[in-house]
C-alpha positions in Angstrom: 36.0 -52.1 58.7 37.1 -54.2 55.5 38.1 -52.3 52.2 38.8 -55.5 50.1 37.3 -58.3 48.2 39.1 -61.7 47.2 41.5 -60.3 44.4 40.0 -63.2 42.5 37.0 -61.0 41.9 38.3 -59.2 38.6 39.7 -62.2 37.3 36.7 -64.1 37.6 34.3 -61.3 36.1 36.4 -61.4 33.5 36.5 -65.0 32.8 32.4 -64.6 33.0 31.9 -62.2 30.3 34.4 -64.2 27.9 32.4 -67.1 28.5 29.4 -65.6 27.8 28.1 -66.0 31.3 27.4 -62.4 32.2 26.9 -59.5 30.7 29.1 -56.1 30.8 27.1 -54.3 32.9 29.9 -51.9 33.6 30.2 -50.8 29.9 27.0 -50.2 29.7 27.2 -47.5 32.6 30.4 -46.5 31.3 28.2 -44.8 28.2 25.4 -43.6 30.5 27.5 -41.2 32.4 28.7 -39.1 29.5 24.7 -38.3 29.5 24.1 -37.9 33.3 23.3 -34.0 34.5 21.8 -32.4 36.8 18.2 -33.0 36.3 18.4 -37.0 36.4 20.4 -36.7 39.6 17.7 -34.8 40.8 15.4 -37.8 39.7 17.6 -40.2 41.8 17.5 -38.1 44.6 13.9 -37.8 44.7 13.1 -41.5 44.1 15.0 -42.3 47.4 13.0 -39.6 49.2 9.3 -41.1 48.2 10.1 -45.0 48.7 11.9 -44.4 51.8 9.6 -41.5 53.1 12.2 -39.2 54.2 13.5 -35.7 53.8 17.2 -36.4 53.6 19.4 -39.0 55.0 21.6 -36.7 57.2 23.1 -39.0 60.2 22.7 -42.2 58.7 24.7 -45.3 57.0 23.9 -46.6 53.4 24.9 -49.6 51.6 24.5 -49.3 47.9 24.5 -53.3 46.9 26.1 -53.8 43.0 26.3 -49.7 43.0 26.5 -49.8 38.7 26.8 -46.2 37.7 27.0 -44.8 40.9 23.8 -42.3 40.7 22.2 -43.6 43.4 25.2 -43.9 45.6 25.2 -40.4 44.4 21.7 -39.4 45.3 22.2 -40.9 49.2 25.5 -39.0 49.6 23.9 -35.8 48.1 21.0 -36.8 50.9 23.5 -36.4 53.3 23.9 -40.1 54.0 27.8 -41.7 54.8 27.8 -44.0 51.8 29.8 -47.3 51.1 29.3 -48.7 47.6 30.4 -52.0 45.9 29.9 -54.1 42.6 31.3 -56.8 41.2 32.2 -55.3 37.8 35.3 -53.1 38.2 33.8 -51.0 35.0 31.1 -50.1 37.4 33.3 -49.9 39.7 35.4 -47.4 38.1 32.1 -45.5 37.0 30.9 -44.9 40.6 34.2 -43.7 41.5 34.6 -41.3 38.8 31.1 -40.0 40.1 32.8 -39.5 43.6 35.4 -37.9 41.6 33.2 -35.3 40.4 31.0 -34.3 43.2 32.6 -35.7 46.3 36.7 -35.3 45.4 38.4 -37.2 48.3 35.2 -37.8 50.4 36.0 -40.0 53.5 32.6 -40.8 53.8 31.7 -42.3 50.7 33.8 -45.7 50.1 33.6 -47.1 47.2 34.9 -51.0 46.8 35.1 -54.0 44.2 33.3 -57.0 46.2 30.5 -60.3 45.3 27.4 -59.9 47.5 27.5 -63.7 47.5 30.7 -63.6 49.7 29.0 -63.5 53.1 32.3 -63.0 54.7 33.7 -60.2 52.9 30.1 -58.6 53.0 29.3 -58.8 56.7 33.2 -57.8 57.3 31.5 -54.3 56.1 29.3 -54.1 58.7 25.7 -53.2 59.2 23.5 -50.2 57.7 20.5 -48.1 58.6 19.6 -48.5 55.0 20.8 -51.6 52.6 19.9 -50.3 49.0 19.4 -52.8 46.3 18.1 -51.8 42.7 17.9 -54.3 39.8 21.0 -56.0 40.9 20.5 -59.2 43.2 18.7 -60.8 40.4 21.8 -60.9 38.1 24.1 -62.8 40.4 23.4 -66.4 39.5 22.2 -67.0 43.1 19.5 -64.6 43.7 18.0 -65.8 46.7 21.6 -66.4 48.2 22.6 -62.9 47.7 19.1 -61.7 49.2 20.0 -63.4 52.2 23.4 -62.0 52.5 22.4 -58.7 51.5 19.3 -58.8 54.5 22.1 -59.8 56.9 23.8 -56.4 57.1 20.6 -54.6 58.0 20.7 -52.9 61.2 18.1 -53.2 63.4 14.9 -51.0 63.1 17.3 -50.1 59.4 15.8 -50.7 56.1 15.4 -52.7 53.1 15.2 -51.6 49.7 15.3 -54.1 46.9 13.9 -54.3 43.4 14.0 -57.3 41.6 12.5 -59.0 38.4 9.3 -59.9 38.0 8.2 -63.3 37.6 5.8 -63.5 34.1 5.9 -67.2 33.9 6.4 -68.0 30.4 7.6 -64.7 29.2 10.3 -64.8 31.8 11.8 -68.3 30.5 11.6 -66.5 26.8 13.8 -63.4 28.2 16.0 -65.8 30.0 17.2 -67.6 26.8 16.9 -64.0 24.8 19.2 -62.7 27.5 21.8 -65.9 27.4 21.9 -66.1 23.5 22.6 -62.4 23.6 25.6 -62.6 26.1 27.1 -65.6 24.3 26.9 -64.0 20.8 30.2 -62.5 19.3 29.8 -58.5 19.6 29.5 -57.9 16.1 26.5 -60.5 15.7 24.4 -58.8 19.1 22.6 -56.3 17.0 20.5 -59.3 15.9 19.6 -60.1 19.3 19.0 -56.0 20.5 17.3 -55.0 17.3 14.3 -56.8 17.3 14.1 -56.6 21.3 14.2 -52.8 20.9 11.1 -53.1 18.2 9.5 -55.3 20.7 10.1 -53.2 23.4 9.6 -49.7 22.6 7.7 -50.0 18.8 4.3 -50.0 20.2 4.8 -46.9 22.2 6.7 -45.2 19.9 4.0 -46.1 17.0 1.4 -44.1 19.6 3.5 -41.1 20.5 4.1 -40.5 16.6 -0.1 -40.9 15.9 -0.8 -38.8 18.8 1.8 -36.5 17.7 4.1 -36.1 19.8 7.3 -38.6 18.7 9.5 -39.3 21.1 7.2 -38.2 23.7 7.8 -41.0 26.2 11.2 -41.6 25.4 12.5 -38.5 26.2 10.3 -38.7 29.7 11.7 -42.0 30.9 14.4 -40.8 33.1 12.2 -39.2 35.1 11.6 -42.1 36.7 15.1 -42.8 38.6 17.5 -41.0 36.3 18.4 -43.6 33.7 18.3 -43.4 30.3 16.3 -45.2 27.8 18.3 -46.7 25.9 20.9 -47.1 28.7 18.1 -49.5 30.5 17.4 -51.3 27.0 20.9 -52.5 26.7 21.0 -53.7 29.9 17.6 -55.3 29.8 18.4 -57.3 26.6 21.7 -58.3 27.9 21.2 -58.5 31.4 22.5 -62.2 32.5 22.6 -63.8 34.7 18.9 -63.7 35.0 16.3 -64.6 37.8 13.2 -63.2 38.9 10.5 -63.6 41.9 7.1 -63.1 42.5 6.2 -60.2 45.0 4.1 -63.1 46.9 7.5 -64.8 47.3 9.5 -61.8 48.4 7.0 -60.9 50.7 6.9 -64.5 52.2 11.1 -64.5 52.1 10.9 -60.8 54.2 8.8 -62.1 56.7 10.2 -65.0 57.7 13.0 -63.2 58.5 11.4 -60.3 60.7 11.2 -57.7 57.7 8.0 -55.4 58.0 6.8 -53.8 54.7 6.6 -50.2 54.7 5.7 -50.3 50.7 5.4 -52.2 47.7 5.2 -50.9 44.3 5.1 -54.0 41.7 5.2 -54.2 37.8 1.4 -55.1 37.9 2.4 -58.6 36.3 4.0 -56.8 33.4 7.7 -56.3 32.7 10.2 -54.9 35.2 10.8 -54.8 38.8 8.8 -55.0 41.9 9.9 -52.8 44.4 10.0 -53.2 48.1 10.8 -51.3 51.3 11.1 -53.4 54.4 12.1 -52.4 58.0 14.2 -55.3 60.0 12.3 -56.0 63.4 14.9 -58.0 65.4 12.5 -58.6 68.1 15.2 -59.6 70.2 16.7 -55.9 70.3 13.6 -53.8 69.2 11.4 -55.1 72.3 13.5 -53.3 74.6 14.5 -50.4 72.3 11.8 -49.6 70.3 12.1 -49.0 66.5 14.4 -46.3 65.5 14.1 -46.4 61.5 14.4 -43.4 59.6 12.6 -40.4 60.7 12.0 -37.3 58.8 
């Protein structure tokens, strides 16, 4: 198995950060790890179970494309999968390595690598997997559709592809694109000028409603019950998340169908802000017509 990406990845990432062309996701996830607890981990595990429709992942291989904080990789490993995690951002790689050190020290069935999903040769060198997972990542590569094709290429016949990608809101998405680009281009000491009004826009109405109903911060405190993430770190991730691309559910369903993926689960953002989530099964007819579709069983 290939264990290293090209040595230029770290330097390229650093240049993009300095040039204001990319958000430092890893720095945000480093801060998030200080707030990680057993409850958030349990939530992340349950989210995987629910979307994949399984009790565990024992005996399955799991590729985490853009591992970020490493939380989803940790959840998959705790569910019994053999995990390969990678990220383009070296600080995100360090976060994932830290979670492996805390919970699965020197575990040979959890590999953590640095690499780019846009490097098809490197990615396919990792092999093929029962579950290929990428939550909120591929729309930040700068070449989302290419990244999706590369990701799909490493799913085993009968395996599952779990993607979450930003919903296309039309003109609103174009406005957010400008905001995110502005945030990343700003000097650090001026970024509060972008994030404060965005925070008010994103959370102000909800916080006011909770206060008026006598339960201030109710929604804010309960935010992590979704995927185990914290509200504040998701706000920073959202506002700064650049590059930024979007896709409609219809576009994603068509893309998957053209590549022999059958839809299992679809959870959309309801036309609003956030990610549309999909789980597909790869039904390569040239193989599965003779062997059947193994998929993931309970």
